[in-house]
C-alpha positions, 0 to 999 in steps of 0.5 A: 523116382521122386514121388510126391504124396499129398494127404488131406486133413483127416485120418481117412485121407492120411492112413491110405496115403501112408500105406501107399508111401510105405510100399513105394519106398519099399520099391526104392522110390524117393518119397515126399509127403505133404500134409497140413497142420491138423495131421502133423503127428499122424504123418510124422508117426506113420511116414516111411523111413527116409521120407521127407515131410512138407507142410501145406497151408490149407483148411476146409472151405465148407465153413458157413462164415463168408470170412472163414471161406475167404481165409480158407481159399487164401490159404490154398492160393498161397500154398499153390503159389509156394508149391509152384515155386518149389516144384521149379527146384524139386520137381517130382516125377509123379504126384499122388493126391489122396483128397481133401483141400490140402491136396488141391494146391499140390495138384494145381502146382503139378498141373502147371509143371506137367507132372503126371498126377493121380487123385484118389477118391475115397467115397462112392460120391466124389467130394467137393475138393476132388471134384474141383481138382479133377480138371488138373488130374491125369487119373482118378483112382476110386475106392468103389466100383462106381462113384456118383458125381464125376463130371461127364466132361472130365478128361481124367481116366477113372480106375477102380483101385479100392482103398488101402487099409492097414495090414491087420485088416488084410490078414483077417480077410475071410475070417469065419463068423464066431456064431456067438450072437456077437454084435459090434456097434461103432459110431467111429472115433466120435461115436454116434448118438443115434446108435447109443439111443436106438441099439439098447432100446431095440435089444430090450424089445427082443425076446431073446437077449442073449446077444453080446454087445461091444459098443463103442461110444463117446467118453461121456456116454460110457457110464450111462450105457454100461449101467443101462446094459447092466441093469437090464442084464444084457451082456456088453462091453462099452468103451470109448475107443477100440484099439484093435478094430480089425480084431473087433470086427473079426470077433463079431457076427454083425456090425452096426455103424456109420458108413464112412469110406474106411469103415465100409472098406474095412468091412468088405476087406474082412467080410462082415454083414452090417447095418449101416446108418449114414450121417443124414447130412453127408451124401458121401456116407449115403453113397457108401452105404448104398454101395455096400447094400448092393453087394448084399452085405447088409442094410443101408438105413436112413436115420429116420427109419432106424427105429428101435422097433425096426432094429429089434425085428431085424436083429431077431431075424438075423440072429435066429438065422445064422446061415443068413449072417454067413451069406451076408458076410460072404457077399460083403467080402471084396478082395483088397489089393488097393496098395499094389494096384495104386502103386502099379498104376502110379509107376507104370 
């Protein structure tokens, strides 16, 4: 079966798509992966052997400038026309789209040719591109059991599949806590200034400073945080990038971070308690953090309430009660069978 997989313009869209592509290729299906220019290398490096790559001309429509919005919409329209023509000659049996504006023209072209189309929503609140494309979709697959913002009049079938993660996270599922007062702080690939400001200040307020901190931050902040921790005799490893994020989560008793979909699902796959501080201008992250908190795996804390005083009290309570950390880890653990579930849904 020929299956077209449409990725978005960020790693959060690409890595789940590549995981599904690899599994479908293993099952003997012919794979075509479309991507925009932003993720060219990412897709080329991760595509399964034998998969064909197609470029889509697209960019986000969220720019403030009216001119940039018109340009972005024009790119999507041109790509939609080109793909409609291409599908006349190379028509896939299925289309699987992983969100973002680069997926929209693929979904539209598939709709015109009556190709069964599956759309995956990463977040616990549906994004603008997916909400727009949903009118042309047969099945919406979700990372979270409930997703805010799905239109009540949608004709798409909604199926909870989970979010594909890399193999190293699956292998670490259910790993026990080290119980060594280890704290992992990560703001994602770009870091998060509020974590850099609040976490060290909170630890300085604690009476028991035996916590070991692994702190991922922006490159320009590494030296400052290293000095701050060292000057105050706080054990810490400050770095700008964590190559083995699964290993870092396994080696921690508690995580403090943002609440992008990948971060939350990785925590749920391994099973780790966390304090999540969603980016306050991003409703997707707020919904993801709230979904995690409902499991009992930790806290969803708005930025304005994430203060050194609150965090110092919370960290003291948690690290003084390791059984509570164990309970949070167990409650956060969610079995991840997303790749198999999505592939089974697509080919059945």
